[in-house]
C-alpha positions in Angstrom: -74.3 58.0 60.3 -74.6 57.8 56.5 -71.2 59.1 55.3 -69.7 57.6 52.2 -66.3 56.1 51.2 -65.8 59.0 48.8 -66.4 61.6 51.6 -63.7 59.7 53.7 -61.3 59.8 50.7 -61.8 63.5 50.3 -61.4 64.2 54.0 -58.1 62.2 54.1 -56.9 64.1 51.1 -57.6 67.5 52.7 -56.1 66.4 56.0 -52.9 65.2 54.2 -52.6 68.2 51.9 -53.7 70.8 54.5 -55.6 72.6 51.8 -58.9 72.1 49.9 -57.3 73.6 46.8 -54.3 71.1 46.8 -56.6 68.2 47.6 -58.9 69.0 44.7 -55.9 69.3 42.4 -54.5 66.0 43.4 -57.9 64.3 43.1 -58.6 66.0 39.8 -62.0 67.3 40.9 -63.5 70.7 41.7 -62.9 72.5 45.0 -66.6 72.8 45.5 -67.0 69.0 45.3 -64.4 68.6 48.1 -65.9 71.4 50.2 -69.4 70.0 49.9 -68.2 66.4 50.8 -66.4 67.7 53.9 -69.5 69.7 55.0 -71.7 66.6 54.6 -69.3 64.5 56.5 -69.2 66.9 59.4 -72.9 67.0 59.4 -73.2 63.2 59.5 -70.6 63.0 62.3 -72.1 66.0 64.2 -68.7 67.7 64.8 -66.3 70.0 63.1 -63.3 68.3 61.4 -61.5 71.5 60.4 -61.2 75.0 61.7 -61.6 77.7 59.0 -59.6 80.9 59.2 -58.2 83.5 56.8 -55.0 81.5 56.3 -56.9 78.5 55.2 -57.9 75.6 57.5 -56.4 73.4 60.1 -57.6 70.0 61.4 -59.4 70.0 64.8 -58.7 67.6 67.6 -61.8 65.6 66.7 -60.7 65.7 63.1 -57.2 64.4 64.1 -58.9 61.5 65.9 -61.3 60.7 63.0 -58.3 60.7 60.6 -56.9 57.7 62.3 -60.1 55.8 61.7 -60.5 57.1 58.2 -57.1 55.9 57.1 -57.8 52.5 58.6 -61.1 52.4 56.7 -59.4 53.1 53.3 -56.7 50.6 54.0 -59.3 47.9 54.9 -61.2 48.6 51.7 -58.0 48.3 49.7 -57.2 45.0 51.5 -60.7 43.7 50.8 -60.2 44.3 47.1 -56.8 42.6 47.1 -58.1 39.6 48.9 -60.5 38.9 46.1 -57.9 39.3 43.4 -56.2 36.3 41.8 -52.8 36.3 43.5 -51.6 33.2 41.6 -50.5 35.4 38.6 -49.2 38.3 40.7 -45.6 39.5 40.6 -43.0 37.6 42.6 -39.4 38.1 43.4 -37.5 40.3 45.9 -37.3 44.0 46.5 -34.5 45.6 48.5 -35.3 49.2 49.6 -33.3 51.8 51.5 -34.7 54.7 53.4 -33.4 57.7 55.3 -34.5 58.5 58.8 -36.6 61.6 58.1 -38.8 59.9 55.5 -39.1 56.4 57.0 -42.3 57.1 58.9 -43.7 59.9 56.7 -43.4 58.6 53.1 -42.3 55.0 53.1 -44.9 53.6 55.5 -47.9 54.5 53.2 -46.0 53.7 50.0 -44.8 50.3 51.4 -48.4 49.4 52.5 -49.7 50.1 49.1 -47.0 48.1 47.4 -47.6 45.1 49.7 -51.3 45.1 48.9 -50.5 45.3 45.1 -47.6 42.8 45.2 -48.2 40.4 48.1 -46.0 37.7 46.6 -42.9 39.9 46.5 -40.4 39.5 49.4 -39.6 43.0 50.6 -36.5 43.9 52.6 -36.1 47.5 53.9 -33.2 49.1 55.7 -32.8 52.6 57.3 -29.5 54.5 57.2 -27.9 57.9 56.3 -28.1 59.2 52.7 -24.4 58.8 51.9 -24.4 55.1 52.9 -27.6 54.4 50.9 -26.0 56.0 47.8 -23.0 53.7 48.3 -25.3 50.6 48.5 -27.3 51.7 45.4 -24.1 52.2 43.3 -22.8 48.8 44.5 -26.1 47.1 43.5 -26.9 46.0 47.1 -30.2 48.0 47.0 -32.7 48.2 44.2 -34.2 51.6 45.1 -34.1 54.1 48.0 -36.6 56.6 49.3 -34.7 59.4 50.7 -34.0 63.2 50.9 -32.6 64.0 47.4 -32.0 67.8 48.0 -28.4 66.9 49.0 -27.8 63.9 46.7 -24.1 63.6 46.3 -23.4 61.3 43.4 -25.8 62.6 40.7 -23.6 61.2 37.9 -24.1 57.6 39.0 -27.7 57.9 40.4 -31.1 58.5 38.9 -33.6 60.4 41.1 -37.3 61.1 40.8 -39.0 63.6 43.1 -42.0 62.2 45.1 -42.6 65.3 47.3 -41.3 68.8 47.7 -41.7 70.2 51.3 -41.0 73.8 52.3 -39.6 74.8 55.6 -42.1 76.3 58.1 -42.0 77.5 61.7 -43.5 75.4 64.4 -44.9 77.3 67.5 -46.7 76.4 70.7 -50.3 77.5 71.0 -50.5 81.1 72.4 -47.0 82.1 71.2 -46.9 85.8 70.2 -45.7 85.0 66.7 -48.8 82.9 66.0 -50.8 86.1 65.4 -48.0 87.9 63.6 -48.8 89.0 60.0 -45.2 88.5 58.9 -42.6 86.3 60.6 -39.0 87.0 59.6 -35.7 85.1 60.2 -34.8 87.8 62.7 -37.9 86.9 64.7 -36.8 83.3 64.8 -33.2 84.1 65.8 -34.5 85.6 69.0 -36.3 82.4 70.0 -34.9 79.3 71.6 -34.6 76.7 68.8 -35.4 73.0 68.9 -33.0 71.4 66.3 -33.7 68.2 64.6 -30.5 66.4 63.7 -31.5 63.8 61.0 -30.9 63.9 57.2 -28.8 67.0 57.2 -31.7 69.1 58.7 -29.5 70.7 61.3 -26.8 71.5 58.7 -29.4 73.0 56.3 -31.1 75.1 59.1 -27.7 76.4 60.3 -26.7 77.3 56.8 -30.0 79.1 56.2 -29.8 81.2 59.3 -26.1 81.9 58.8 -26.6 83.1 55.3 -29.3 85.5 56.5 -27.0 86.8 59.3 -28.9 85.2 62.2 -27.3 83.2 64.9 -29.8 80.9 66.5 -29.9 80.0 70.1 -30.2 76.2 70.0 -32.0 75.1 73.2 -32.2 71.4 72.4 -30.9 69.0 69.8 -32.6 65.7 69.1 -33.0 63.0 66.4 -36.6 62.4 67.4 -39.4 64.3 65.5 -41.8 63.3 68.3 -39.5 64.9 70.9 -39.4 68.1 68.8 -43.2 68.1 68.8 -43.5 67.7 72.5 -40.8 70.3 73.2 -42.4 72.9 70.9 -45.9 72.2 72.2 -44.9 72.7 75.8 -43.1 76.0 75.1 -39.5 74.9 75.3 -38.7 76.6 72.0 -39.7 76.8 68.3 -38.6 74.7 65.3 -37.9 75.4 61.7 -38.7 72.1 59.8 -40.0 70.8 56.5 -43.8 70.7 56.3 -43.5 67.0 55.5 -43.1 66.1 59.2 -45.6 68.6 60.6 -48.6 67.3 62.6 -50.8 69.6 64.6 -50.7 67.6 67.9 -48.0 66.2 70.1 -48.2 62.7 71.6 -49.5 64.3 74.8 -52.3 66.0 72.8 -51.0 69.5 72.9 -51.5 71.8 69.9 -48.7 72.8 67.6 -49.1 75.8 65.2 -47.3 76.1 61.9 -46.6 79.4 60.1 -44.9 80.6 56.9 -41.7 82.6 57.3 -40.9 85.5 55.0 -37.9 85.3 52.7 -36.5 82.7 50.4 -36.4 79.5 52.4 -35.1 76.2 51.0 -37.2 73.1 50.4 -36.7 69.5 51.1 -37.1 67.2 48.1 -38.0 63.6 48.9 -37.7 61.1 46.1 -36.8 57.7 44.7 -33.2 56.9 43.8 -31.7 54.1 41.9 -28.5 53.4 40.0 -28.4 55.2 36.7 -28.3 52.9 33.7 -29.3 49.8 35.7 -32.0 47.4 34.5 -34.4 47.5 37.4 -36.1 44.1 38.3 -39.8 43.9 37.8 -40.4 44.2 41.5 -38.6 47.5 41.6 -40.3 48.8 38.5 -43.7 48.1 40.1 -42.6 49.9 43.3 -41.6 53.0 41.2 -44.9 52.9 39.4 -46.9 52.7 42.6 -44.9 55.6 44.0 -45.7 57.6 40.9 -49.4 56.9 41.3 -49.2 58.0 45.0 -47.4 61.2 44.0 -50.1 62.0 41.4 -52.7 61.8 44.2 -54.7 58.8 42.9 -56.6 57.0 45.7 -56.7 53.2 45.1 
């Protein structure tokens, strides 16, 4: 195998973005460069990493498995660079972070790993709680910054927010479901299906409001705070789910396929962002955290 680090970086970008176009935009390169790198990587590995179809592309089972190795390779390269850096003059201090449940494993984990590599001498403390309590701690100065869903931010007069990611709602379906092949999926179609409801970060409230506003009364088959439980239940045909694309993954823990489709109509989006107390003088450790988050948002691969 003769694949390059750049090919791995492009592959990870496409897998994370779910689109060659968006990956190319985030990497600030041409789509053809990304497409050619993926083709060369697939040729070197001797397997297809993505399935091409009219709607775009989706990662294959082999691609999903290779993604785990690819992210570890990029992390190892970054760690190797850090190990050779002169840490004696690196930033020091403490950083207190808050995070809401929905984004803890989907945004903060990668962001925190990058921050620890860049600022190994900073003592980081992170806590998970609901959004309203994190707002209280930010205003009281007990947290420096929080990474949370900001679509429903309550105290916008006292808090400063910066968007990291905007994620639309999409429909999750088991493989073989009749709606998988539908040209257009409407809210009315969803209302007829048993619904698996995620109950973290106001997701249940938002989904209920959405369906009620459109005159649909969902049949809720199961409520859970676990995204992995939603994946397993959807994959095995227990129901469908209407969730932000942020938490979508094409496979359940059991290895069953999960499809994701757009829904017609004006659906809300979930905004994930950084929040800190307005007017406060952020410590250097927090300013560095914000800067790294901004770099991650812009799609730069370090």
